[in-house]
C-alpha positions, 0 to 999 in steps of 0.5 A: 500500500502506498502512503497517502499523499496529503500534500495534494489538497484533492485528497481531503475533498475525497472524504466528502463524496458530494463535495468531491463530485462537485467540479467547484468542490462546494462545501455542501455539508457546511452550507446545509448545516447553515441552512438548517440553522436558518443562517441563509446569508452565511450559506449563500456567501459560502456558496458564492465563494466556491460556485459564484452563481448560487441562485443560477446553479440552484436552478440549472446545475447538472447536480453531479453532487446528488448521485454521489450523496451517501444518503442515496445509498440508504434511502430512496433519494439523495439530499436535494443539494441543488434545491437547497442552494436555490433555497438559500439564494432565494431567502438571503438578505437582498442587501447582503454585503459579501463581495470582497473589497477591490483595491483602488490602486491597481497592480498594473496588469491588464487582462482581457476576457473574451466572452461574458459567460460563467467562465469569464465572469468567474475569472473577473471575480477572482482577479479584481480583488487582486488589483488587476484591470479587467476588460470583458468583450462580448457580442451580446448586449448584457453579461451572462453568455449561454446562461442568458441566450440558451436557458429558457426563462421558465428555468432561469428567471431574468432577475435571478441571472441579472442579479448575480451577473451584475454583482460581478460587473459592479466590482469594476469590470470594464465591460465592452458589450455589443463588441465582437472580437474579430481577431486574436492578433489584433487584441494581443496588439493592445498589450494585454498581459494575458487573455482569457478565452471563455466563449463556450461552445457556441455552434450547434451541430447540424445535419447538413447531409441528411436528404431534404435538409436544404429544401426544408431549411425554413422549418428546420432549426439548430436548437441553441440558435432557436433558443437564443431567438426565443430569449431575444424575442425573435421567435414567438411561435412554432408549428403545432407538430414539433420534433426535437432531435437529441437526448441532452439537456438542450433537447429538453429545453427545446421541447419544453419551450416549444410546448410553451410557444404553441406546440401541441404535439411535441416529441423528442427523438433519440438515436440511442437507448433511453438509458444512455440519454445525456439529459439529467434524469430530472430534466427528462422527468419534467419533459414527460410531466408535460406530456412530451413523449421520448422515442428512443432507438430512432436514427434520422434517415431523411427530412420528408418534403411534400408540396414544397414544405416539410411534412415530417421525417423518416427514421430507421429503427435500431437496437444497441449491441455492445462488443468489447465495451463499445456500442453499435446501433444496428438496424432492426430490419423493420420498415422505416418510421415516418413521423409527421411534423411542421418543424424540427429542432436539432439538439444533436450536440455543440461544437467549439468555434474559434473563427477569430483565432488566426491560424498563425497566431501560435495556438495549437488545436487538437483534431477535435478542434479544442485548444492544446492546453496545460492540464493544470493551468489551462495555458495554451501554446501561446503563453499569454492566452488561457482558455476555460469552460466550454472553450477549453473542454468542449460543451459541458455545463455551468458548474464546470465553467466556474470550477 
């Protein structure tokens, strides 16, 4: 047996399963104790130190802490850790002072943050009390990034998001909203000491090669773009019959939003078996509670166009075979399945996109399009440029972005 390496602080996280499972290592038992004592302000402050957006995450976090909760091993359900976070956020004193002081005398270092989402805002919160000058660039008119543009308001109310975002901006962030960065080299020419890229994974996957995709384009929408259209009021209605392709949380947001915009017959169609859906179990439960059926083991075959408009989609029924730990989807041999619809929402994954980083800027990328980074510091092959959140790891979630 090897001696325990207590020099590594990760060792001490492991003794508390829920805290270790949380990417931000939020001290869950401590804030639950504070809530039990009705010390809601202290519970909120403790959360804010580790996960930055307690009110937001209390509503939309993927809750990796709860499957790790020990109570789930001896009782039917784990402790409702996420909902308790929301509870303390909703019951704290709205005038609570918890932000650390920001020195008027700066340290002379200038940092550029690209993207106004959770990763960049977390960096700003951590650097401002140390005396750094922080400039934030984002092409939206307000901060929040994908939390604002992709999360429907029935999950994340605007006042909750804006309150926690504004708390960080008010610390002294020099925000340049409605400003799209077009060139990394041009930004570096402004003599920043470091640049942090927190742009997330902003491009949704399409199915461009599926027959009928081009002809059906007016009625086929990439999910994250469609959700942004709803948030910014460019989209206010949808057809009566809607198919949502995909099995992740974005698909669940799409189907539930479609229901609220007038979709009477909304169905989710997934390639994989239901047990392998990436959506959180509670997101699936909430969708089904709204009478939204989920059809698994259906692989898209074609968009069907009739009389010049989308009439539906054709699918191949498959079953999953597992060999040497790998899954294959094998056709069952049944006749193709036709599902009629008026519109389709594609929620089949997201991609990183860095069109503004020049090929000769000095940043290396993997074949998957992710930056090559130091695993500890997230420093790129260009020493003054760092990545975080979805821009570093690919599409994840809010709690990973702030960790």
